[in-house]
All heavy atoms as a GROMACS GRO file, in nm:
protein
  589
    1MET      N    1   5.664  -0.665  -0.823
    1MET     CA    2   5.768  -0.657  -0.729
    1MET      C    3   5.723  -0.707  -0.590
    1MET      O    4   5.632  -0.687  -0.547
    1MET     CB    5   5.817  -0.506  -0.713
    1MET     CG    6   5.954  -0.517  -0.628
    1MET     SD    7   6.050  -0.357  -0.598
    1MET     CE    8   5.966  -0.249  -0.686
    2HIS      N    9   5.817  -0.790  -0.527
    2HIS     CA   10   5.793  -0.847  -0.389
    2HIS      C   11   5.787  -0.731  -0.302
    2HIS      O   12   5.877  -0.636  -0.305
    2HIS     CB   13   5.902  -0.951  -0.368
    2HIS     CG   14   5.867  -1.037  -0.257
    2HIS    ND1   15   5.878  -1.000  -0.128
    2HIS    CD2   16   5.817  -1.162  -0.262
    2HIS    CE1   17   5.847  -1.098  -0.053
    2HIS    NE2   18   5.792  -1.203  -0.136
    3ASP      N   19   5.712  -0.743  -0.193
    3ASP     CA   20   5.702  -0.634  -0.089
    3ASP      C   21   5.830  -0.623  -0.009
    3ASP      O   22   5.855  -0.520   0.052
    3ASP     CB   23   5.592  -0.663   0.012
    3ASP     CG   24   5.459  -0.651  -0.054
    3ASP    OD1   25   5.438  -0.581  -0.163
    3ASP    OD2   26   5.362  -0.710  -0.007
    4ASP      N   27   5.904  -0.739   0.008
    4ASP     CA   28   6.034  -0.726   0.084
    4ASP      C   29   6.152  -0.696   0.006
    4ASP      O   30   6.253  -0.678   0.070
    4ASP     CB   31   6.045  -0.876   0.149
    4ASP     CG   32   5.944  -0.911   0.246
    4ASP    OD1   33   5.889  -0.815   0.317
    4ASP    OD2   34   5.899  -1.031   0.262
    5LEU      N   35   6.143  -0.660  -0.122
    5LEU     CA   36   6.247  -0.635  -0.204
    5LEU      C   37   6.325  -0.498  -0.157
    5LEU      O   38   6.448  -0.505  -0.151
    5LEU     CB   39   6.223  -0.629  -0.352
    5LEU     CG   40   6.323  -0.634  -0.450
    5LEU    CD1   41   6.418  -0.755  -0.426
    5LEU    CD2   42   6.281  -0.632  -0.592
    6PRO      N   43   6.257  -0.395  -0.132
    6PRO     CA   44   6.322  -0.291  -0.066
    6PRO      C   45   6.403  -0.306   0.053
    6PRO      O   46   6.518  -0.250   0.056
    6PRO     CB   47   6.210  -0.181  -0.053
    6PRO     CG   48   6.104  -0.222  -0.139
    6PRO     CD   49   6.112  -0.373  -0.142
    7ALA      N   50   6.358  -0.374   0.138
    7ALA     CA   51   6.443  -0.404   0.271
    7ALA      C   52   6.553  -0.489   0.237
    7ALA      O   53   6.655  -0.468   0.294
    7ALA     CB   54   6.333  -0.479   0.368
    8LEU      N   55   6.530  -0.582   0.149
    8LEU     CA   56   6.653  -0.680   0.115
    8LEU      C   57   6.758  -0.580   0.039
    8LEU      O   58   6.878  -0.600   0.049
    8LEU     CB   59   6.605  -0.790   0.013
    8LEU     CG   60   6.722  -0.891  -0.030
    8LEU    CD1   61   6.791  -0.940   0.083
    8LEU    CD2   62   6.655  -0.988  -0.116
    9ALA      N   63   6.713  -0.492  -0.050
    9ALA     CA   64   6.801  -0.405  -0.117
    9ALA      C   65   6.879  -0.320  -0.026
    9ALA      O   66   6.994  -0.293  -0.036
    9ALA     CB   67   6.731  -0.322  -0.225
   10ALA      N   68   6.813  -0.268   0.086
   10ALA     CA   69   6.885  -0.204   0.199
   10ALA      C   70   6.990  -0.265   0.258
   10ALA      O   71   7.094  -0.223   0.285
   10ALA     CB   72   6.778  -0.138   0.281
   11LYS      N   73   6.949  -0.393   0.297
   11LYS     CA   74   7.039  -0.489   0.354
   11LYS      C   75   7.170  -0.501   0.283
   11LYS      O   76   7.276  -0.504   0.320
   11LYS     CB   77   6.975  -0.625   0.408
   11LYS     CG   78   7.064  -0.706   0.480
   11LYS     CD   79   6.990  -0.828   0.530
   11LYS     CE   80   7.083  -0.921   0.618
   11LYS     NZ   81   7.017  -1.029   0.671
   12ILE      N   82   7.140  -0.549   0.151
   12ILE     CA   83   7.252  -0.577   0.067
   12ILE      C   84   7.340  -0.448   0.048
   12ILE      O   85   7.469  -0.458   0.058
   12ILE     CB   86   7.202  -0.617  -0.084
   12ILE    CG1   87   7.132  -0.752  -0.056
   12ILE    CG2   88   7.322  -0.635  -0.173
   12ILE    CD1   89   7.052  -0.797  -0.178
   13GLY      N   90   7.283  -0.339   0.028
   13GLY     CA   91   7.352  -0.208   0.016
   13GLY      C   92   7.438  -0.168   0.130
   13GLY      O   93   7.558  -0.142   0.139
   14GLU      N   94   7.384  -0.210   0.253
   14GLU     CA   95   7.463  -0.173   0.380
   14GLU      C   96   7.579  -0.266   0.380
   14GLU      O   97   7.674  -0.232   0.422
   14GLU     CB   98   7.364  -0.198   0.491
   14GLU     CG   99   7.428  -0.162   0.624
   14GLU     CD  100   7.344  -0.199   0.753
   14GLU    OE1  101   7.211  -0.180   0.734
   14GLU    OE2  102   7.390  -0.221   0.849
   15ARG      N  103   7.566  -0.401   0.366
   15ARG     CA  104   7.666  -0.487   0.372
   15ARG      C  105   7.774  -0.461   0.270
   15ARG      O  106   7.891  -0.472   0.296
   15ARG     CB  107   7.616  -0.639   0.359
   15ARG     CG  108   7.512  -0.681   0.467
   15ARG     CD  109   7.595  -0.697   0.584
   15ARG     NE  110   7.496  -0.712   0.700
   15ARG     CZ  111   7.451  -0.834   0.740
   15ARG    NH1  112   7.490  -0.940   0.684
   15ARG    NH2  113   7.371  -0.844   0.845
   16LEU      N  114   7.732  -0.418   0.146
   16LEU     CA  115   7.837  -0.391   0.042
   16LEU      C  116   7.902  -0.259   0.066
   16LEU      O  117   8.020  -0.241   0.007
   16LEU     CB  118   7.767  -0.398  -0.103
   16LEU     CG  119   7.728  -0.531  -0.145
   16LEU    CD1  120   7.658  -0.523  -0.275
   16LEU    CD2  121   7.844  -0.629  -0.158
   17SER      N  122   7.850  -0.183   0.154
   17SER     CA  123   7.933  -0.056   0.181
   17SER      C  124   8.054  -0.084   0.283
   17SER      O  125   8.146  -0.006   0.289
   17SER     CB  126   7.842   0.049   0.245
   17SER     OG  127   7.799   0.005   0.388
   18ASN      N  128   8.056  -0.196   0.336
   18ASN     CA  129   8.142  -0.246   0.436
   18ASN      C  130   8.227  -0.367   0.395
   18ASN      O  131   8.326  -0.400   0.464
   18ASN     CB  132   8.087  -0.273   0.573
   18ASN     CG  133   8.024  -0.153   0.637
   18ASN    OD1  134   8.073  -0.033   0.634
   18ASN    ND2  135   7.893  -0.177   0.693
   19SER      N  136   8.166  -0.429   0.285
   19SER     CA  137   8.249  -0.545   0.239
   19SER      C  138   8.242  -0.552   0.088
   19SER      O  139   8.156  -0.486   0.027
   19SER     CB  140   8.183  -0.676   0.303
   19SER     OG  141   8.231  -0.785   0.269
   20SER      N  142   8.333  -0.641   0.032
   20SER     CA  143   8.321  -0.655  -0.104
   20SER      C  144   8.220  -0.745  -0.164
   20SER      O  145   8.194  -0.742  -0.281
   20SER     CB  146   8.466  -0.706  -0.156
   20SER     OG  147   8.488  -0.843  -0.100
   21GLU      N  148   8.159  -0.828  -0.086
   21GLU     CA  149   8.053  -0.913  -0.125
   21GLU      C  150   7.941  -0.936  -0.022
   21GLU      O  151   7.971  -0.915   0.091
   21GLU     CB  152   8.106  -1.054  -0.164
   21GLU     CG  153   8.157  -1.128  -0.050
   21GLU     CD  154   8.210  -1.265  -0.092
   21GLU    OE1  155   8.201  -1.316  -0.216
   21GLU    OE2  156   8.252  -1.340  -0.007
   22TYR      N  157   7.828  -0.973  -0.068
   22TYR     CA  158   7.721  -1.017   0.035
   22TYR      C  159   7.659  -1.150  -0.026
   22TYR      O  160   7.629  -1.155  -0.140
   22TYR     CB  161   7.601  -0.914   0.054
   22TYR     CG  162   7.497  -0.965   0.138
   22TYR    CD1  163   7.521  -0.992   0.278
   22TYR    CD2  164   7.383  -0.990   0.087
   22TYR    CE1  165   7.439  -1.039   0.349
   22TYR    CE2  166   7.273  -1.034   0.174
   22TYR     CZ  167   7.311  -1.062   0.304
   22TYR     OH  168   7.209  -1.114   0.396
   23VAL      N  169   7.660  -1.256   0.050
   23VAL     CA  170   7.607  -1.381   0.010
   23VAL      C  171   7.476  -1.403   0.075
   23VAL      O  172   7.466  -1.406   0.198
   23VAL     CB  173   7.714  -1.499   0.057
   23VAL    CG1  174   7.669  -1.636  -0.004
   23VAL    CG2  175   7.853  -1.469  -0.001
   24VAL      N  176   7.374  -1.429  -0.011
   24VAL     CA  177   7.238  -1.436   0.037
   24VAL      C  178   7.225  -1.604   0.070
   24VAL      O  179   7.231  -1.673  -0.037
   24VAL     CB  180   7.133  -1.386  -0.052
   24VAL    CG1  181   6.998  -1.414  -0.012
   24VAL    CG2  182   7.152  -1.244  -0.079
   25ILE      N  183   7.204  -1.635   0.187
   25ILE     CA  184   7.188  -1.773   0.208
   25ILE      C  185   7.065  -1.800   0.313
   25ILE      O  186   7.021  -1.910   0.331
   25ILE     CB  187   7.309  -1.837   0.281
   25ILE    CG1  188   7.356  -1.767   0.397
   25ILE    CG2  189   7.424  -1.851   0.180
   25ILE    CD1  190   7.464  -1.836   0.477
   26GLN      N  191   7.012  -1.688   0.363
   26GLN     CA  192   6.896  -1.690   0.459
   26GLN      C  193   6.775  -1.738   0.376
   26GLN      O  194   6.747  -1.673   0.269
   26GLN     CB  195   6.877  -1.564   0.527
   26GLN     CG  196   6.983  -1.518   0.610
   26GLN     CD  197   7.004  -1.617   0.726
   26GLN    OE1  198   6.900  -1.668   0.781
   26GLN    NE2  199   7.135  -1.637   0.761
   27PRO      N  200   6.699  -1.830   0.416
   27PRO     CA  201   6.580  -1.871   0.346
   27PRO      C  202   6.477  -1.770   0.303
   27PRO      O  203   6.422  -1.769   0.195
   27PRO     CB  204   6.519  -1.984   0.432
   27PRO     CG  205   6.634  -2.034   0.518
   27PRO     CD  206   6.720  -1.918   0.540
   28ALA      N  207   6.453  -1.684   0.396
   28ALA     CA  208   6.355  -1.570   0.374
   28ALA      C  209   6.395  -1.484   0.265
   28ALA      O  210   6.333  -1.434   0.182
   28ALA     CB  211   6.337  -1.486   0.497
   29GLU      N  212   6.539  -1.440   0.263
   29GLU     CA  213   6.594  -1.362   0.157
   29GLU      C  214   6.599  -1.432   0.008
   29GLU      O  215   6.569  -1.379  -0.084
   29GLU     CB  216   6.736  -1.317   0.196
   29GLU     CG  217   6.739  -1.225   0.320
   29GLU     CD  218   6.877  -1.200   0.376
   29GLU    OE1  219   6.967  -1.253   0.324
   29GLU    OE2  220   6.881  -1.130   0.469
   30LEU      N  221   6.633  -1.557   0.030
   30LEU     CA  222   6.646  -1.638  -0.095
   30LEU      C  223   6.500  -1.656  -0.165
   30LEU      O  224   6.484  -1.650  -0.277
   30LEU     CB  225   6.697  -1.776  -0.063
   30LEU     CG  226   6.855  -1.794  -0.042
   30LEU    CD1  227   6.887  -1.921  -0.010
   30LEU    CD2  228   6.916  -1.751  -0.179
   31ARG      N  229   6.400  -1.668  -0.074
   31ARG     CA  230   6.262  -1.676  -0.129
   31ARG      C  231   6.227  -1.554  -0.200
   31ARG      O  232   6.156  -1.570  -0.314
   31ARG     CB  233   6.166  -1.697  -0.009
   31ARG     CG  234   6.013  -1.708  -0.043
   31ARG     CD  235   5.931  -1.723   0.063
   31ARG     NE  236   5.957  -1.654   0.186
   31ARG     CZ  237   5.932  -1.523   0.224
   31ARG    NH1  238   5.881  -1.448   0.115
   31ARG    NH2  239   5.962  -1.470   0.329
   32VAL      N  240   6.261  -1.437  -0.162
   32VAL     CA  241   6.238  -1.316  -0.226
   32VAL      C  242   6.296  -1.314  -0.367
   32VAL      O  243   6.225  -1.284  -0.467
   32VAL     CB  244   6.288  -1.185  -0.148
   32VAL    CG1  245   6.276  -1.066  -0.230
   32VAL    CG2  246   6.209  -1.170  -0.019
   33LEU      N  247   6.427  -1.356  -0.373
   33LEU     CA  248   6.496  -1.354  -0.500
   33LEU      C  249   6.446  -1.474  -0.590
   33LEU      O  250   6.450  -1.442  -0.723
   33LEU     CB  251   6.639  -1.368  -0.471
   33LEU     CG  252   6.704  -1.236  -0.398
   33LEU    CD1  253   6.847  -1.273  -0.357
   33LEU    CD2  254   6.700  -1.114  -0.481
   34ARG      N  255   6.408  -1.584  -0.535
   34ARG     CA  256   6.362  -1.686  -0.615
   34ARG      C  257   6.228  -1.664  -0.683
   34ARG      O  258   6.203  -1.733  -0.790
   34ARG     CB  259   6.362  -1.819  -0.528
   34ARG     CG  260   6.494  -1.879  -0.513
   34ARG     CD  261   6.469  -2.009  -0.418
   34ARG     NE  262   6.604  -2.067  -0.396
   34ARG     CZ  263   6.634  -2.132  -0.282
   34ARG    NH1  264   6.533  -2.147  -0.209
   34ARG    NH2  265   6.739  -2.177  -0.266
   35GLU      N  266   6.157  -1.576  -0.628
   35GLU     CA  267   6.024  -1.543  -0.692
   35GLU      C  268   6.038  -1.448  -0.814
   35GLU      O  269   5.940  -1.424  -0.883
   35GLU     CB  270   5.936  -1.467  -0.583
   35GLU     CG  271   5.890  -1.566  -0.476
   35GLU     CD  272   5.819  -1.495  -0.370
   35GLU    OE1  273   5.784  -1.379  -0.378
   35GLU    OE2  274   5.763  -1.563  -0.276
   36MET      N  275   6.158  -1.412  -0.819
   36MET     CA  276   6.192  -1.319  -0.938
   36MET      C  277   6.266  -1.406  -1.053
   36MET      O  278   6.327  -1.504  -1.024
   36MET     CB  279   6.292  -1.209  -0.901
   36MET     CG  280   6.236  -1.131  -0.790
   36MET     SD  281   6.370  -1.017  -0.725
   36MET     CE  282   6.409  -0.899  -0.858
   37SER      N  283   6.238  -1.365  -1.179
   37SER     CA  284   6.313  -1.436  -1.282
   37SER      C  285   6.454  -1.397  -1.284
   37SER      O  286   6.492  -1.297  -1.215
   37SER     CB  287   6.242  -1.397  -1.422
   37SER     OG  288   6.276  -1.257  -1.448
   38GLU      N  289   6.542  -1.474  -1.356
   38GLU     CA  290   6.669  -1.433  -1.362
   38GLU      C  291   6.705  -1.307  -1.423
   38GLU      O  292   6.794  -1.226  -1.363
   38GLU     CB  293   6.745  -1.554  -1.460
   38GLU     CG  294   6.902  -1.530  -1.469
   38GLU     CD  295   6.978  -1.567  -1.347
   38GLU    OE1  296   6.917  -1.651  -1.271
   38GLU    OE2  297   7.078  -1.513  -1.321
   39ASP      N  298   6.627  -1.271  -1.517
   39ASP     CA  299   6.650  -1.132  -1.574
   39ASP      C  300   6.612  -1.016  -1.479
   39ASP      O  301   6.670  -0.923  -1.468
   39ASP     CB  302   6.559  -1.108  -1.708
   39ASP     CG  303   6.624  -1.182  -1.820
   39ASP    OD1  304   6.744  -1.208  -1.812
   39ASP    OD2  305   6.538  -1.209  -1.910
   40GLU      N  306   6.501  -1.046  -1.392
   40GLU     CA  307   6.452  -0.951  -1.291
   40GLU      C  308   6.571  -0.934  -1.184
   40GLU      O  309   6.593  -0.818  -1.139
   40GLU     CB  310   6.338  -0.986  -1.230
   40GLU     CG  311   6.207  -0.982  -1.321
   40GLU     CD  312   6.078  -1.033  -1.259
   40GLU    OE1  313   6.091  -1.134  -1.188
   40GLU    OE2  314   5.976  -0.974  -1.289
   41VAL      N  315   6.635  -1.053  -1.142
   41VAL     CA  316   6.732  -1.039  -1.046
   41VAL      C  317   6.856  -0.960  -1.090
   41VAL      O  318   6.911  -0.878  -1.029
   41VAL     CB  319   6.774  -1.176  -0.992
   41VAL    CG1  320   6.892  -1.174  -0.902
   41VAL    CG2  321   6.670  -1.246  -0.921
   42ARG      N  322   6.884  -0.992  -1.224
   42ARG     CA  323   7.007  -0.918  -1.283
   42ARG      C  324   6.976  -0.771  -1.306
   42ARG      O  325   7.060  -0.684  -1.270
   42ARG     CB  326   7.020  -0.979  -1.424
   42ARG     CG  327   7.169  -0.984  -1.456
   42ARG     CD  328   7.210  -1.054  -1.590
   42ARG     NE  329   7.091  -1.113  -1.666
   42ARG     CZ  330   7.069  -1.246  -1.667
   42ARG    NH1  331   7.159  -1.338  -1.622
   42ARG    NH2  332   6.970  -1.295  -1.748
   43GLU      N  333   6.855  -0.738  -1.340
   43GLU     CA  334   6.824  -0.593  -1.345
   43GLU      C  335   6.812  -0.521  -1.217
   43GLU      O  336   6.867  -0.414  -1.186
   43GLU     CB  337   6.688  -0.568  -1.429
   43GLU     CG  338   6.638  -0.439  -1.440
   43GLU     CD  339   6.744  -0.351  -1.533
   43GLU    OE1  340   6.804  -0.408  -1.614
   43GLU    OE2  341   6.760  -0.240  -1.491
   44PHE      N  342   6.763  -0.599  -1.108
   44PHE     CA  343   6.762  -0.546  -0.982
   44PHE      C  344   6.908  -0.519  -0.918
   44PHE      O  345   6.934  -0.401  -0.885
   44PHE     CB  346   6.696  -0.654  -0.876
   44PHE     CG  347   6.724  -0.635  -0.732
   44PHE    CD1  348   6.655  -0.527  -0.671
   44PHE    CD2  349   6.807  -0.720  -0.659
   44PHE    CE1  350   6.688  -0.514  -0.526
   44PHE    CE2  351   6.831  -0.693  -0.539
   44PHE     CZ  352   6.768  -0.582  -0.462
   45ALA      N  353   7.004  -0.604  -0.954
   45ALA     CA  354   7.138  -0.586  -0.912
   45ALA      C  355   7.192  -0.471  -1.001
   45ALA      O  356   7.256  -0.382  -0.941
   45ALA     CB  357   7.219  -0.712  -0.944
   46LYS      N  358   7.177  -0.469  -1.113
   46LYS     CA  359   7.233  -0.353  -1.206
   46LYS      C  360   7.184  -0.222  -1.163
   46LYS      O  361   7.256  -0.132  -1.158
   46LYS     CB  362   7.191  -0.388  -1.352
   46LYS     CG  363   7.255  -0.290  -1.451
   46LYS     CD  364   7.212  -0.328  -1.591
   46LYS     CE  365   7.267  -0.222  -1.694
   46LYS     NZ  366   7.234  -0.257  -1.833
   47SER      N  367   7.049  -0.212  -1.120
   47SER     CA  368   6.997  -0.082  -1.090
   47SER      C  369   7.054  -0.027  -0.964
   47SER      O  370   7.037   0.083  -0.936
   47SER     CB  371   6.841  -0.105  -1.077
   47SER     OG  372   6.802  -0.179  -0.959
   48HIS      N  373   7.121  -0.120  -0.892
   48HIS     CA  374   7.186  -0.072  -0.759
   48HIS      C  375   7.322  -0.064  -0.782
   48HIS      O  376   7.397  -0.042  -0.672
   48HIS     CB  377   7.145  -0.167  -0.650
   48HIS     CG  378   7.008  -0.160  -0.606
   48HIS    ND1  379   6.903  -0.222  -0.667
   48HIS    CD2  380   6.951  -0.081  -0.514
   48HIS    CE1  381   6.778  -0.197  -0.602
   48HIS    NE2  382   6.804  -0.097  -0.514
   49GLY      N  383   7.386  -0.102  -0.891
   49GLY     CA  384   7.523  -0.076  -0.899
   49GLY      C  385   7.601  -0.215  -0.860
   49GLY      O  386   7.711  -0.210  -0.826
   50TRP      N  387   7.525  -0.326  -0.858
   50TRP     CA  388   7.586  -0.453  -0.811
   50TRP      C  389   7.589  -0.563  -0.938
   50TRP      O  390   7.529  -0.530  -1.044
   50TRP     CB  391   7.509  -0.510  -0.711
   50TRP     CG  392   7.465  -0.427  -0.586
   50TRP    CD1  393   7.552  -0.331  -0.544
   50TRP    CD2  394   7.343  -0.419  -0.522
   50TRP    NE1  395   7.487  -0.261  -0.435
   50TRP    CE2  396   7.357  -0.315  -0.422
   50TRP    CE3  397   7.222  -0.495  -0.516
   50TRP    CZ2  398   7.259  -0.300  -0.325
   50TRP    CZ3  399   7.123  -0.464  -0.427
   50TRP    CH2  400   7.146  -0.361  -0.332
   51ARG      N  401   7.670  -0.657  -0.904
   51ARG     CA  402   7.681  -0.772  -0.995
   51ARG      C  403   7.626  -0.898  -0.917
   51ARG      O  404   7.648  -0.906  -0.786
   51ARG     CB  405   7.826  -0.801  -1.017
   51ARG     CG  406   7.842  -0.900  -1.127
   51ARG     CD  407   7.992  -0.897  -1.183
   51ARG     NE  408   8.078  -0.890  -1.086
   51ARG     CZ  409   8.182  -0.984  -1.051
   51ARG    NH1  410   8.191  -1.082  -1.118
   51ARG    NH2  411   8.272  -0.952  -0.959
   52VAL      N  412   7.556  -0.984  -0.969
   52VAL     CA  413   7.501  -1.098  -0.901
   52VAL      C  414   7.551  -1.222  -0.966
   52VAL      O  415   7.563  -1.233  -1.096
   52VAL     CB  416   7.343  -1.094  -0.902
   52VAL    CG1  417   7.284  -1.094  -1.036
   52VAL    CG2  418   7.278  -1.188  -0.814
   53ILE      N  419   7.581  -1.329  -0.891
   53ILE     CA  420   7.618  -1.453  -0.929
   53ILE      C  421   7.534  -1.566  -0.852
   53ILE      O  422   7.525  -1.554  -0.721
   53ILE     CB  423   7.761  -1.480  -0.903
   53ILE    CG1  424   7.842  -1.378  -0.997
   53ILE    CG2  425   7.800  -1.624  -0.934
   53ILE    CD1  426   8.003  -1.384  -0.954
   54ARG      N  427   7.472  -1.652  -0.911
   54ARG     CA  428   7.399  -1.768  -0.842
   54ARG      C  429   7.510  -1.885  -0.835
   54ARG      O  430   7.571  -1.912  -0.917
   54ARG     CB  431   7.282  -1.809  -0.929
   54ARG     CG  432   7.173  -1.710  -0.921
   54ARG     CD  433   7.049  -1.762  -1.007
   54ARG     NE  434   6.955  -1.656  -1.013
   54ARG     CZ  435   6.840  -1.669  -0.927
   54ARG    NH1  436   6.831  -1.746  -0.841
   54ARG    NH2  437   6.746  -1.569  -0.932
   55ARG      N  438   7.499  -1.952  -0.717
   55ARG     CA  439   7.594  -2.054  -0.694
   55ARG      C  440   7.508  -2.171  -0.622
   55ARG      O  441   7.411  -2.145  -0.567
   55ARG     CB  442   7.705  -2.022  -0.592
   55ARG     CG  443   7.783  -1.905  -0.639
   55ARG     CD  444   7.922  -1.934  -0.623
   55ARG     NE  445   8.014  -1.813  -0.655
   55ARG     CZ  446   8.082  -1.799  -0.767
   55ARG    NH1  447   8.088  -1.886  -0.854
   55ARG    NH2  448   8.153  -1.697  -0.772
   56LEU      N  449   7.562  -2.290  -0.631
   56LEU     CA  450   7.506  -2.412  -0.568
   56LEU      C  451   7.362  -2.424  -0.619
   56LEU      O  452   7.272  -2.451  -0.531
   56LEU     CB  453   7.514  -2.395  -0.417
   56LEU     CG  454   7.656  -2.382  -0.356
   56LEU    CD1  455   7.667  -2.355  -0.217
   56LEU    CD2  456   7.736  -2.509  -0.393
   57GLY      N  457   7.332  -2.410  -0.739
   57GLY     CA  458   7.204  -2.434  -0.797
   57GLY      C  459   7.097  -2.336  -0.736
   57GLY      O  460   6.980  -2.382  -0.739
   58GLY      N  461   7.145  -2.214  -0.709
   58GLY     CA  462   7.042  -2.119  -0.661
   58GLY      C  463   7.024  -2.111  -0.508
   58GLY      O  464   6.953  -2.024  -0.459
   59ARG      N  465   7.092  -2.202  -0.434
   59ARG     CA  466   7.092  -2.205  -0.292
   59ARG      C  467   7.164  -2.094  -0.229
   59ARG      O  468   7.159  -2.068  -0.114
   59ARG     CB  469   7.128  -2.336  -0.240
   59ARG     CG  470   7.039  -2.454  -0.272
   59ARG     CD  471   7.085  -2.587  -0.213
   59ARG     NE  472   7.201  -2.613  -0.288
   59ARG     CZ  473   7.263  -2.737  -0.277
   59ARG    NH1  474   7.223  -2.830  -0.197
   59ARG    NH2  475   7.371  -2.756  -0.347
   60GLN      N  476   7.250  -2.029  -0.301
   60GLN     CA  477   7.339  -1.918  -0.260
   60GLN      C  478   7.343  -1.814  -0.374
   60GLN      O  479   7.365  -1.853  -0.487
   60GLN     CB  480   7.475  -1.984  -0.234
   60GLN     CG  481   7.567  -1.879  -0.174
   60GLN     CD  482   7.702  -1.946  -0.138
   60GLN    OE1  483   7.706  -2.048  -0.074
   60GLN    NE2  484   7.819  -1.911  -0.196
   61ILE      N  485   7.316  -1.692  -0.338
   61ILE     CA  486   7.325  -1.583  -0.436
   61ILE      C  487   7.416  -1.484  -0.380
   61ILE      O  488   7.412  -1.426  -0.278
   61ILE     CB  489   7.182  -1.531  -0.472
   61ILE    CG1  490   7.090  -1.644  -0.521
   61ILE    CG2  491   7.198  -1.411  -0.563
   61ILE    CD1  492   6.946  -1.598  -0.531
   62GLU      N  493   7.528  -1.446  -0.472
   62GLU     CA  494   7.625  -1.346  -0.425
   62GLU      C  495   7.599  -1.209  -0.493
   62GLU      O  496   7.577  -1.218  -0.621
   62GLU     CB  497   7.760  -1.403  -0.450
   62GLU     CG  498   7.783  -1.534  -0.389
   62GLU     CD  499   7.920  -1.598  -0.429
   62GLU    OE1  500   8.013  -1.526  -0.499
   62GLU    OE2  501   7.948  -1.711  -0.397
   63PHE      N  502   7.621  -1.109  -0.422
   63PHE     CA  503   7.613  -0.972  -0.479
   63PHE      C  504   7.742  -0.906  -0.452
   63PHE      O  505   7.808  -0.919  -0.347
   63PHE     CB  506   7.493  -0.898  -0.414
   63PHE     CG  507   7.372  -0.925  -0.452
   63PHE    CD1  508   7.302  -1.036  -0.388
   63PHE    CD2  509   7.307  -0.872  -0.550
   63PHE    CE1  510   7.170  -1.064  -0.425
   63PHE    CE2  511   7.177  -0.905  -0.595
   63PHE     CZ  512   7.100  -1.004  -0.542
   64TYR      N  513   7.790  -0.839  -0.548
   64TYR     CA  514   7.918  -0.758  -0.545
   64TYR      C  515   7.890  -0.616  -0.605
   64TYR      O  516   7.820  -0.605  -0.688
   64TYR     CB  517   8.026  -0.824  -0.642
   64TYR     CG  518   8.061  -0.966  -0.597
   64TYR    CD1  519   7.988  -1.082  -0.662
   64TYR    CD2  520   8.164  -0.989  -0.514
   64TYR    CE1  521   8.029  -1.206  -0.616
   64TYR    CE2  522   8.204  -1.121  -0.479
   64TYR     CZ  523   8.121  -1.228  -0.538
   64TYR     OH  524   8.173  -1.349  -0.508
   65ASN      N  525   7.978  -0.524  -0.558
   65ASN     CA  526   7.972  -0.386  -0.609
   65ASN      C  527   8.044  -0.404  -0.740
   65ASN      O  528   8.143  -0.481  -0.763
   65ASN     CB  529   8.060  -0.304  -0.526
   65ASN     CG  530   7.984  -0.255  -0.411
   65ASN    OD1  531   7.857  -0.219  -0.412
   65ASN    ND2  532   8.042  -0.231  -0.284
   66ASP      N  533   7.988  -0.355  -0.851
   66ASP     CA  534   8.040  -0.355  -0.982
   66ASP      C  535   8.085  -0.220  -1.026
   66ASP      O  536   8.000  -0.138  -1.048
   66ASP     CB  537   7.936  -0.415  -1.068
   66ASP     CG  538   7.987  -0.450  -1.205
   66ASP    OD1  539   8.097  -0.412  -1.249
   66ASP    OD2  540   7.924  -0.534  -1.286
   67ALA      N  541   8.210  -0.199  -1.049
   67ALA     CA  542   8.258  -0.063  -1.088
   67ALA      C  543   8.215  -0.035  -1.223
   67ALA      O  544   8.205   0.090  -1.272
   67ALA     CB  545   8.414  -0.062  -1.074
   68SER      N  546   8.183  -0.128  -1.308
   68SER     CA  547   8.140  -0.102  -1.444
   68SER      C  548   7.991  -0.072  -1.460
   68SER      O  549   7.947  -0.031  -1.552
   68SER     CB  550   8.174  -0.211  -1.539
   68SER     OG  551   8.087  -0.338  -1.510
   69VAL      N  552   7.917  -0.088  -1.341
   69VAL     CA  553   7.779  -0.061  -1.346
   69VAL      C  554   7.759   0.050  -1.234
   69VAL      O  555   7.789   0.033  -1.120
   69VAL     CB  556   7.694  -0.188  -1.302
   69VAL    CG1  557   7.541  -0.142  -1.310
   69VAL    CG2  558   7.722  -0.292  -1.404
   70ARG      N  559   7.693   0.163  -1.274
   70ARG     CA  560   7.660   0.268  -1.191
   70ARG      C  561   7.516   0.275  -1.159
   70ARG      O  562   7.436   0.270  -1.251
   70ARG     CB  563   7.711   0.409  -1.245
   70ARG     CG  564   7.853   0.400  -1.299
   70ARG     CD  565   7.933   0.454  -1.178
   70ARG     NE  566   8.069   0.453  -1.206
   70ARG     CZ  567   8.160   0.505  -1.120
   70ARG    NH1  568   8.126   0.559  -1.016
   70ARG    NH2  569   8.284   0.498  -1.158
   71ALA      N  570   7.494   0.295  -1.031
   71ALA     CA  571   7.348   0.311  -0.997
   71ALA      C  572   7.305   0.459  -1.018
   71ALA      O  573   7.390   0.544  -1.020
   71ALA     CB  574   7.343   0.295  -0.839
   72PRO      N  575   7.181   0.472  -1.067
   72PRO     CA  576   7.138   0.608  -1.099
   72PRO      C  577   7.139   0.698  -0.982
   72PRO      O  578   7.107   0.650  -0.875
   72PRO     CB  579   6.982   0.589  -1.162
   72PRO     CG  580   6.956   0.444  -1.121
   72PRO     CD  581   7.087   0.376  -1.083
   73LEU      N  582   7.173   0.828  -1.007
   73LEU     CA  583   7.181   0.924  -0.894
   73LEU      C  584   7.042   0.986  -0.855
   73LEU      O  585   6.960   0.997  -0.922
   73LEU     CB  586   7.269   1.030  -0.930
   73LEU     CG  587   7.414   0.983  -0.949
   73LEU    CD1  588   7.502   1.116  -0.994
   73LEU    CD2  589   7.474   0.931  -0.832
   0.00000   0.00000   0.00000
């Protein structure tokens, strides 16, 4: 796991608590996610109760709260 992943998860979680989506476009944040496989990113999102969509060939990654996926308590 990447060392910066917990900080990125906290940032995404904070933004999603106030908004319906968070779009990752910052190069440093994208680097963390690009170092992960597609399955790892999907599992990362699922473990936090989010849905993830890659756009623009991976230059933009969107996270959404997903009511059908619950984060473990």
